[in-house]
C-alpha positions as CSV (number, residue, x, y, z in Angstrom):
1,M,108.7,62.4,73.8
2,I,107.7,66.0,73.3
3,R,106.4,66.1,76.9
4,N,109.6,64.6,78.3
5,A,111.7,67.1,76.3
6,A,109.6,70.0,77.8
7,W,110.2,68.7,81.3
8,L,114.0,68.3,80.5
9,L,114.1,72.0,79.4
10,F,112.2,73.0,82.5
11,V,114.7,71.2,84.8
12,L,117.6,72.7,82.8
13,K,116.1,76.1,83.3
14,L,116.0,75.5,87.1
15,C,119.7,74.5,87.0
16,D,120.5,77.7,85.2
17,F,118.3,79.8,87.5
18,G,120.2,82.9,88.8
19,R,123.5,82.2,87.1
20,G,125.0,85.5,85.9
21,G,121.7,86.7,84.4
22,K,122.3,85.1,81.0
23,D,119.4,84.4,78.7
24,F,118.5,80.7,78.9
25,W,118.3,80.3,75.2
26,S,121.7,81.7,74.7
27,L,123.2,78.5,76.3
28,K,124.0,75.3,74.3
29,A,122.2,72.8,76.5
30,P,118.6,73.8,75.6
31,W,119.4,73.7,71.9
32,L,121.0,70.3,72.2
33,V,117.8,69.0,73.9
34,V,115.7,70.4,71.1
35,F,118.0,69.0,68.4
36,G,118.3,65.6,70.1
37,T,114.5,65.4,70.5
38,L,113.9,66.2,66.8
39,V,116.4,63.5,65.8
40,L,114.7,60.9,68.0
41,L,111.3,61.9,66.6
42,L,112.6,61.6,63.1
43,L,114.1,58.1,63.7
44,N,110.8,57.1,65.3
45,V,108.8,58.2,62.3
46,L,111.2,56.5,59.9
47,Q,111.0,53.3,61.8
48,R,107.2,53.3,61.8
49,Q,107.3,53.7,58.0
50,S,109.3,50.4,58.0
51,F,112.3,51.6,56.1
52,D,114.8,48.7,55.9
53,F,117.9,50.7,56.6
54,V,116.4,51.9,59.9
55,I,115.1,48.5,60.9
56,D,118.5,47.0,60.3
57,L,119.9,49.1,63.1
58,G,118.0,46.8,65.5
59,L,117.0,49.6,67.9
60,P,113.3,50.1,68.7
61,F,113.2,53.9,68.9
62,E,109.5,53.8,69.9
63,Y,110.7,52.8,73.4
64,L,114.4,53.9,73.3
65,G,113.6,57.6,72.5
66,P,111.3,58.1,75.5
67,L,113.7,56.1,77.8
68,L,116.7,58.3,76.8
69,L,114.7,61.5,77.6
70,V,113.3,60.1,80.9
71,T,116.9,59.1,82.0
72,A,118.1,62.6,81.1
73,V,115.4,64.2,83.1
74,L,116.2,62.1,86.2
75,V,120.0,62.7,85.9
76,V,119.6,66.5,85.5
77,T,117.0,66.6,88.4
78,E,119.5,64.8,90.7
79,Q,122.2,67.3,89.8
80,W,119.9,70.3,90.3
81,F,118.7,69.1,93.7
82,R,122.2,68.2,94.9
83,N,123.4,71.8,94.2
84,I,120.6,73.4,96.1
85,P,121.7,74.5,99.7
86,V,120.0,72.5,102.4
87,T,118.3,75.6,103.8
88,Q,116.7,76.4,100.4
89,R,115.3,72.9,99.6
90,W,112.0,73.4,101.5
91,P,110.0,75.1,98.6
92,V,111.1,72.5,95.9
93,R,111.0,69.3,97.9
94,F,107.6,68.3,96.6
95,L,108.6,69.2,93.1
96,L,111.5,66.7,93.3
97,I,109.2,64.0,94.7
98,S,106.7,64.6,91.8
99,I,109.4,64.5,89.1
100,C,110.9,61.3,90.6
101,L,107.4,59.8,90.8
102,I,106.4,60.6,87.2
103,F,109.7,59.8,85.5
104,G,110.7,57.0,87.8
105,Y,107.5,55.2,86.8
106,D,108.2,56.0,83.1
107,F,111.7,54.6,83.5
108,L,110.3,51.3,84.7
109,L,107.6,51.3,81.9
110,Y,110.0,51.9,79.0
111,S,112.8,49.7,80.4
112,E,110.4,46.8,80.5
113,A,109.1,47.8,77.0
114,L,112.6,47.9,75.6
115,L,113.4,44.5,77.2
116,F,110.2,42.7,76.1
117,Q,109.5,44.8,72.9
118,R,106.0,45.6,74.1
119,I,104.2,48.0,76.4
120,D,102.7,46.3,79.4
121,A,98.9,47.1,79.4
122,D,98.6,47.4,83.2
123,F,101.6,49.7,83.4
124,W,100.1,51.9,80.6
125,Q,96.6,52.1,82.2
126,A,98.0,53.1,85.6
127,R,100.3,55.7,84.1
128,G,97.7,58.5,84.0
129,F,96.8,58.0,87.7
130,V,100.4,58.2,88.7
131,S,100.7,61.6,87.0
132,A,97.5,62.7,88.6
133,M,99.0,61.8,92.0
134,A,102.0,64.0,91.3
135,A,99.9,67.1,90.2
136,P,99.0,68.2,93.8
137,L,102.7,68.0,94.8
138,I,103.7,70.2,91.9
139,A,101.0,72.7,92.9
140,V,102.4,72.8,96.5
141,S,105.9,73.6,95.2
142,V,104.5,76.3,92.9
143,S,102.7,77.9,95.8
144,R,105.8,77.9,98.0
145,A,108.2,79.3,95.3
146,R,107.6,83.0,95.3
147,D,109.8,83.6,92.3
148,W,107.6,81.3,90.3
149,N,104.5,82.9,91.5
150,R,105.8,86.3,90.3
151,E,106.0,84.9,86.8
152,L,102.6,83.2,86.8
153,R,99.8,85.2,85.2
154,I,96.4,84.1,84.1
155,S,93.5,86.2,82.8
156,R,90.3,86.5,84.8
157,N,88.1,85.4,81.8
158,A,90.2,82.2,81.4
159,V,89.7,81.4,85.1
160,F,86.0,82.2,85.0
161,F,85.2,80.1,81.9
162,S,87.5,77.2,83.0
163,A,85.9,77.1,86.4
164,T,82.4,77.4,85.0
165,L,83.2,74.4,82.7
166,L,84.6,72.4,85.6
167,L,81.6,73.2,87.9
168,S,79.2,72.4,85.0
169,G,80.9,69.0,84.5
170,I,80.8,68.2,88.2
171,Y,77.1,69.2,88.3
172,L,76.2,67.0,85.3
173,L,78.2,64.1,86.6
174,I,76.4,64.2,89.9
175,M,73.0,64.5,88.2
176,S,73.8,61.6,86.0
177,L,74.9,59.4,89.0
178,V,71.6,60.3,90.7
179,G,69.7,59.5,87.5
180,Y,71.4,56.0,87.3
181,Y,70.5,55.4,90.9
182,L,66.9,56.3,90.3
183,R,66.9,54.0,87.2
184,W,68.4,51.0,89.1
185,F,66.2,51.4,92.2
186,G,63.1,52.9,90.8
187,G,61.4,49.7,89.9
188,G,59.0,49.7,87.0
189,M,58.9,53.5,86.9
190,G,62.7,53.8,87.1
191,G,63.2,54.9,83.5
192,A,60.4,57.5,83.6
193,V,61.6,58.9,87.0
194,Q,65.1,59.1,85.5
195,I,63.9,61.0,82.5
196,I,61.9,63.4,84.6
197,F,64.8,64.0,87.0
198,L,67.3,64.6,84.2
199,V,65.0,67.1,82.4
200,A,64.5,69.0,85.7
201,S,68.2,69.0,86.5
202,L,69.1,70.2,83.0
203,T,66.4,73.0,83.2
204,L,67.9,74.1,86.6
205,F,71.3,74.0,85.0
206,V,70.2,76.3,82.1
207,L,68.5,78.6,84.6
208,L,71.7,78.9,86.7
209,L,73.9,79.6,83.6
210,S,71.5,82.3,82.4
211,S,71.3,84.0,85.7
212,G,73.3,87.2,85.9
213,R,73.4,87.1,89.7
214,F,74.7,83.5,89.7
215,R,77.4,84.4,87.3
216,S,78.3,87.4,89.4
217,L,78.5,85.3,92.5
218,V,80.8,82.8,90.8
219,A,83.0,85.6,89.4
220,V,83.4,87.2,92.8
221,W,84.2,83.9,94.5
222,L,86.8,83.1,91.8
223,N,88.3,86.6,92.1
224,K,88.6,86.3,95.8
225,H,90.1,82.8,96.0
226,F,92.1,82.3,92.7
227,L,93.2,85.6,91.3
228,S,95.6,88.3,92.5
229,Y,93.9,91.2,94.2
230,K,93.3,94.6,92.6
231,Y,94.8,96.4,95.7
232,D,98.0,95.7,97.6
233,Y,96.2,95.4,100.9
234,R,99.4,95.3,102.9
235,N,100.5,98.6,101.4
236,E,97.0,100.1,101.8
237,W,96.9,99.1,105.4
238,M,100.4,100.5,106.1
239,Q,99.5,103.8,104.5
240,A,96.3,104.0,106.5
241,N,98.0,103.3,109.7
242,A,100.7,105.8,109.0
243,R,98.1,108.5,108.2
244,F,95.9,107.8,111.2
245,A,98.9,107.5,113.6
246,S,99.9,111.1,112.8
247,L,96.5,112.7,112.9
248,P,96.6,116.3,114.3
249,M,94.3,116.7,117.3
250,D,92.8,120.0,116.0
251,E,90.2,121.1,113.5
252,R,92.0,119.2,110.7
253,Y,91.4,115.8,112.4
254,Y,88.2,115.0,110.5
255,Q,89.6,116.4,107.3
256,E,92.5,113.9,107.5
257,L,90.1,111.1,108.3
258,L,88.0,111.8,105.2
259,L,91.2,111.9,103.1
260,G,92.1,108.5,104.5
261,I,89.1,106.9,102.8
262,T,88.8,109.0,99.6
263,E,92.4,108.8,98.4
264,P,92.7,105.0,98.1
265,V,89.7,104.9,95.6
266,D,90.7,108.2,93.9
267,S,87.5,110.0,95.1
268,N,87.4,113.7,94.5
269,G,86.4,114.7,98.1
270,G,83.2,114.1,100.0
271,V,81.5,114.7,103.4
272,L,81.8,113.1,106.8
273,W,78.7,112.8,109.0
274,I,79.0,111.9,112.7
275,L,76.2,110.6,114.9
276,E,75.8,112.3,118.2
277,S,73.5,111.2,121.0
278,D,70.4,113.0,119.5
279,S,71.5,114.3,116.1
280,I,73.8,113.7,113.2
281,V,76.3,116.4,112.5
282,T,78.1,117.3,109.2
283,Q,81.6,117.2,110.7
284,Y,83.5,118.0,107.6
285,A,82.8,118.6,103.9
286,S,85.6,119.0,101.3
287,S,83.5,121.7,99.4
288,A,80.3,123.6,99.8
289,D,78.7,121.3,97.2
290,F,78.6,118.5,99.7
291,V,77.3,120.4,102.7
292,M,74.0,118.5,102.9
293,P,72.5,117.4,106.2
294,L,71.4,113.9,107.3
295,D,68.5,113.8,109.6
296,L,67.9,111.1,112.3
297,V,64.1,111.2,111.5
298,S,64.0,111.6,107.7
299,D,66.9,109.3,107.0
300,R,66.2,106.8,109.8
301,A,65.5,103.9,107.3
302,L,68.7,104.6,105.4
303,L,70.8,104.7,108.6
304,D,69.2,101.6,109.9
305,F,69.9,99.8,106.6
306,L,73.6,100.9,106.6
307,E,74.0,99.8,110.3
308,A,72.2,96.4,109.7
309,T,74.0,95.4,106.5
310,G,77.3,97.3,106.6
311,W,77.0,97.6,102.8
312,V,78.8,100.3,100.8
313,M,76.0,102.0,98.9
314,N,76.6,102.9,95.3
315,L,74.1,105.8,94.7
316,N,74.4,105.5,90.9
317,E,73.6,101.8,91.1
318,Y,70.7,102.6,93.5
319,Q,69.2,105.0,91.0
320,D,69.3,102.3,88.3
321,D,67.8,99.6,90.4
322,P,66.7,100.3,94.0
323,R,66.0,96.5,94.5
324,L,69.7,95.9,94.8
325,Y,69.5,97.7,98.2
326,R,66.2,96.2,99.4
327,Q,64.2,99.2,98.2
328,V,65.5,101.4,101.1
329,V,64.3,105.0,100.7
330,V,67.0,107.6,99.9
331,R,66.0,111.2,99.9
332,P,66.3,113.0,96.5
333,Q,68.6,115.6,98.1
334,L,71.3,112.9,98.6
335,L,70.8,111.4,95.1
336,M,71.1,114.8,93.4
337,G,73.9,116.1,95.6
338,G,76.7,114.8,93.5
339,L,77.8,111.9,95.8
340,W,79.0,108.6,94.5
341,L,79.2,106.2,97.5
342,L,77.9,106.0,101.0
343,V,80.3,104.2,103.4
344,P,78.9,103.2,106.8
345,L,81.4,103.7,109.7
346,L,80.7,100.9,112.1
347,H,82.3,100.4,115.5
348,Q,81.4,97.2,117.4
349,S,78.4,96.8,115.0
350,R,77.1,100.2,115.8
351,L,76.9,103.1,113.3
352,V,79.0,106.0,114.5
353,G,79.0,107.9,111.2
354,V,78.7,107.9,107.4
355,A,81.2,108.9,104.8
356,G,79.9,110.3,101.5
357,L,82.4,110.0,98.7
358,A,82.4,112.1,95.5
359,P,82.9,110.5,92.1
360,P,86.5,109.7,91.2
361,R,88.6,111.9,89.0
362,A,88.6,109.3,86.2
363,D,85.4,107.2,85.9
364,H,85.9,103.5,86.7
365,P,83.6,100.7,87.8
366,V,83.6,99.6,91.4
367,N,83.6,95.9,92.4
368,W,83.8,93.8,95.5
369,E,87.4,94.7,96.1
370,D,86.7,98.4,96.3
371,F,83.8,97.7,98.7
372,D,86.0,95.4,100.9
373,L,88.7,98.1,101.0
374,L,86.2,100.8,101.9
375,K,84.6,98.6,104.6
376,A,88.0,98.0,106.2
377,L,88.9,101.7,106.0
378,G,85.4,102.6,107.3
379,G,86.0,100.4,110.4
380,Q,89.3,102.2,111.0
381,L,87.7,105.6,110.6
382,A,84.9,104.6,113.1
383,A,87.6,103.5,115.6
384,M,89.4,106.8,115.2
385,I,86.1,108.8,115.7
386,V,85.4,106.9,118.9
387,L,89.0,107.5,120.0
388,K,88.6,111.2,119.4
389,R,85.4,111.2,121.5
390,T,87.0,109.3,124.3
391,S,90.1,111.6,124.2
392,D,87.9,114.6,124.5
393,S,85.8,113.1,127.3
394,L,89.0,112.1,129.1
395,S,90.4,115.6,128.8
396,E,87.2,117.1,130.2
397,A,87.2,114.6,133.0
398,R,90.8,115.5,133.8
399,Q,89.9,119.1,134.1
400,F,87.1,118.3,136.5
401,E,89.4,115.9,138.4
402,A,92.0,118.7,138.8
403,F,89.4,121.1,140.0
404,N,88.0,118.5,142.4
405,R,91.5,117.6,143.7
406,L,92.2,121.3,144.3
407,S,88.9,121.6,146.1
408,A,89.8,118.6,148.3
409,F,93.1,120.2,149.3
410,V,91.4,123.5,150.0
411,V,88.8,121.8,152.2
412,H,91.6,120.0,154.0
413,D,93.5,123.2,154.7
414,L,90.3,124.9,155.8
415,K,89.7,122.0,158.2
416,N,93.1,122.6,159.8
417,I,92.5,126.3,160.0
418,I,89.2,125.8,161.6
419,A,90.8,123.4,164.1
420,Q,93.3,126.0,165.1
421,L,90.7,128.8,165.5
422,S,88.4,126.4,167.4
423,L,91.2,125.8,169.9
424,V,91.6,129.6,170.4
425,V,87.8,130.0,170.9
426,K,87.7,127.0,173.3
427,N,90.4,128.5,175.6
428,A,89.4,132.1,175.3
429,E,86.9,132.2,178.2
430,R,89.5,130.8,180.6
431,H,92.6,132.6,179.4
432,K,91.3,135.8,177.8
433,H,92.9,137.9,180.5
434,N,96.3,136.2,180.1
435,P,98.6,138.4,178.0
436,E,100.6,135.4,176.8
437,F,97.4,133.7,175.6
438,V,96.4,136.9,173.8
439,D,99.7,137.0,172.0
440,D,99.4,133.4,171.0
441,A,95.8,133.9,169.8
442,L,96.9,136.9,167.7
443,E,99.7,134.9,166.2
444,T,97.3,132.0,165.4
445,L,94.9,134.4,163.8
446,G,97.7,136.0,161.7
447,H,98.8,132.5,160.6
448,A,95.2,131.6,159.7
449,V,94.8,134.8,157.7
450,S,98.1,134.0,155.8
451,R,96.9,130.5,155.0
452,M,93.5,131.8,153.8
453,N,95.2,134.4,151.5
454,R,97.3,131.6,150.0
455,L,94.2,129.5,149.4
456,L,92.5,132.4,147.7
457,S,95.6,132.8,145.5
458,Q,95.5,129.1,144.5
459,L,91.7,129.3,143.7
460,R,92.3,132.3,141.4
461,K,95.0,130.4,139.5
462,Q,93.0,127.1,139.7
463,T,96.2,125.3,140.2
464,Q,98.6,124.1,142.9
465,V,101.9,125.1,141.3
466,L,104.6,124.9,144.0
467,I,107.0,127.8,143.8
468,P,110.1,127.2,146.0
469,S,110.7,130.9,146.8
470,D,111.4,130.7,150.5
471,L,114.9,130.1,152.0
472,V,114.0,127.9,155.0
473,E,116.2,127.1,158.1
474,L,115.0,123.6,159.0
475,D,115.9,123.7,162.7
476,R,113.8,126.8,163.2
477,L,110.9,125.4,161.1
478,I,111.0,122.3,163.4
479,E,110.7,124.5,166.4
480,T,107.6,126.1,164.8
481,V,106.0,122.7,164.2
482,V,106.7,121.6,167.7
483,Q,105.2,124.8,169.1
484,R,102.0,124.5,166.9
485,Q,101.4,120.8,167.9
486,S,102.1,121.3,171.6
487,G,98.4,121.7,172.2
488,C,97.9,117.9,171.7
489,L,99.2,114.9,173.6
490,P,101.8,113.5,173.5
491,I,103.7,116.8,173.1
492,P,106.2,116.4,170.3
493,E,110.0,116.7,171.1
494,S,112.7,118.0,168.9
495,V,115.8,115.7,168.9
496,Q,119.0,117.7,168.7
497,G,120.3,117.3,165.1
498,Q,122.5,119.0,162.6
499,Q,122.3,122.8,162.4
500,G,122.4,125.2,159.5
501,I,120.6,123.0,156.9
502,R,118.6,125.2,154.5
503,L,116.1,124.5,151.9
504,K,114.6,126.6,149.1
505,I,111.0,125.7,149.3
506,D,107.5,126.9,150.0
507,K,107.8,127.4,153.8
508,E,104.1,127.4,154.6
509,R,103.3,124.2,152.6
510,L,106.3,122.4,154.2
511,T,105.1,123.5,157.7
512,D,101.6,122.3,157.0
513,V,102.9,118.9,155.8
514,L,105.1,118.4,158.9
515,C,102.2,119.5,161.2
516,H,99.9,117.0,159.6
517,L,102.4,114.1,159.8
518,V,103.1,115.0,163.5
519,Q,99.3,115.2,164.1
520,N,98.9,111.7,162.6
521,A,101.7,110.4,164.9
522,Q,100.0,112.0,167.9
523,D,96.7,110.4,167.0
524,A,98.4,107.0,166.6
525,T,100.1,107.3,170.0
526,S,98.7,107.2,173.5
527,D,98.9,110.4,175.7
528,S,101.8,108.9,177.6
529,G,103.7,107.9,174.5
530,Q,106.4,109.7,172.6
531,V,106.6,111.6,169.3
532,Q,110.0,113.0,168.2
533,I,111.3,115.0,165.3
534,A,114.9,114.7,164.2
535,L,117.0,116.4,161.5
536,V,120.1,114.8,159.8
537,K,122.1,115.5,156.6
538,Q,122.8,112.6,154.3
539,D,124.9,113.4,151.2
540,H,123.1,116.3,149.5
541,E,119.7,115.6,151.2
542,A,118.1,116.8,154.4
543,I,116.4,114.0,156.3
544,L,113.5,114.9,158.5
545,E,112.5,112.0,160.7
546,I,109.1,111.8,162.6
547,M,109.2,108.9,165.1
548,D,106.5,107.6,167.4
549,N,106.0,104.5,169.6
550,G,102.3,104.2,168.8
551,C,100.2,101.4,167.3
552,G,102.1,101.2,164.0
553,M,101.0,100.0,160.6
554,D,101.3,96.7,158.8
555,P,103.0,96.4,155.3
556,E,99.6,95.9,153.6
557,F,98.2,99.1,155.0
558,I,101.3,101.1,154.0
559,R,101.2,99.6,150.4
560,D,97.5,99.8,149.7
561,R,95.9,102.5,151.9
562,L,98.4,105.0,153.5
563,F,98.9,107.2,150.4
564,K,95.5,106.5,148.7
565,P,93.5,109.7,148.6
566,F,90.2,109.9,150.4
567,D,90.9,106.7,152.4
568,T,90.9,107.5,156.1
569,T,90.9,105.5,159.4
570,K,89.6,108.5,161.4
571,G,85.9,108.2,160.3
572,S,84.1,111.5,159.6
573,A,86.9,113.4,161.4
574,G,89.4,112.9,158.6
575,M,89.5,113.3,154.8
576,G,92.2,110.8,153.9
577,I,94.4,113.2,151.8
578,G,97.0,114.4,154.3
579,A,99.5,111.6,153.7
580,Y,98.8,111.8,149.9
581,E,99.3,115.6,149.9
582,A,102.6,115.2,151.8
583,Q,103.9,112.6,149.3
584,Q,102.9,114.7,146.3
585,F,104.5,117.8,147.8
586,L,107.8,116.1,148.4
587,K,107.8,114.5,144.9
588,A,107.1,118.0,143.4
589,N,110.2,119.3,145.2
590,K,112.5,116.4,144.1
591,G,112.2,114.6,147.4
592,G,110.5,111.5,148.8
593,L,108.8,110.0,151.8
594,D,109.9,106.6,153.3
595,V,107.8,104.7,155.9
596,Q,109.1,102.1,158.4
597,S,106.5,100.7,160.7
598,Q,105.4,97.5,162.4
599,P,102.1,96.9,164.3
600,G,102.7,97.6,168.1
601,T,106.2,99.0,167.7
602,G,105.5,102.5,166.2
603,T,106.4,104.3,163.0
604,R,109.3,106.2,161.5
605,L,108.7,108.6,158.7
606,R,111.7,109.8,156.7
607,L,111.2,112.9,154.6
608,R,114.0,113.5,152.0
609,L,114.5,116.9,150.4
610,P,117.5,118.3,148.5
611,I,119.4,120.9,150.5
612,F,119.8,124.4,149.1
613,E,123.6,124.3,148.7
614,A,123.5,121.2,146.6
615,L,121.0,122.7,144.2
616,D,123.0,125.9,144.0
617,Q,126.1,124.0,143.0
618,Q,124.3,122.2,140.2
């Protein structure tokens, strides 16, 4: 009856949950339950004492009292579950089933007992098993209901001793079953074998209980799986991510990394060692007291141990008992240097560094939770160290890439200059007495000198910054391009287009780009073919079209190879950066390059550039 009353109070508490914040015991219902239960207990006691005035009532309170409480529990449970919104029934569904199972069974039990004035023996013997079946369902509901979990607290000692008692019972039960098996099937020596086995198992049992390491392993296992954690790992991980995401990429980088592993355990500073290819460097130390070197030769055994095990090493614990750390040798300079813990920084199972932590501000013992947190943070630190290395290497590679790209453009321009000068030298013997040839040769030499000076200027700056400082008349620039490329067949033609279109752009670079594209069109067209240059205006853009009726290109070549640097179809005669250079030049000047081509039908290149008037209005 007391058990049923406790369940009734529990269900009443659930019904009252969250209503106005009133104290449960300030309501009338719980006190009515307590008072009613006391009355039923009193009547039950009086009836068992065989007082005539109670017996004359004709009511067997031995069965009636429990039945009334069971009925009350079922009724209140039904009302509680009915008033729960459908969307909120998931956490308590198993609790409802378990209450109905336990008290539904009791309802049948006491109803029959009240009817026949006796407890059915079979019903009574099965009652404990029914309650045992309901226990896991109650546990599931408790695990789902977060508000209940917040109220549940249990001491670590209680869990440890309860679990130890349970495990001891299971061990003894198994040993006794094995002993009975040996006795039954051991023949004439069965009894002796049973005694020997039981003595050996009890001896092993006592040894295990007296082993400090065994108790420590059990305590760690229980703490990990049954008790709340010392740290809020979600909060620790969010804080670590926030810190590491905002790391400054300067000399404070490694300082912030060290703070990221010292602050969670309240360490008062430390030192960060980073492994290089052939040495180990003290990357940062919070104070001069911790500036102590690690050596790849002298400390090789320690570094190999940290890499192989991944253990966080407690130096105070090591000094007390080196056997805990497999007798690994630690130099006295480290032991006497005021450090507390050594945390290996592992990335993909390889040691990239070691963090040495100073003792905390307030002395406190460390356990497996501290070690697990430090291992997780150590892995994050290792990843950030590798990221810094990769970033530095990438930055260096980009600098070399920029220099190599500049060199490629310079070599490309030199090739074009050499081609022009070679043409002058080739025709000099035959036309050196022709005044017009001499004039053209001098103009070509002047142009070559101008381009060489520009290349020297770019090499001094080590950049290819495009400065649109020239006001260019496009129709005149097209005439210049046609004149320069007239030495090759087919001779390009200028199609009459719109006049007076001006651009503010680097004139020489644009001229070189057009000459190169016209040269490509000439190379792709037979000597009897046709290459044309047209100029039109479209909205606020100047459209330069270079058209030929040569071999053309398929869509795959245009998509995959045309603008890919250092990919050429001219063999050793080309470098494969002309089209790429033209595209980059146009993009840098807020323009673009469109290609229309089909194999066997020729190619149309459309160069788009914003005209000067449109830019001026903006």
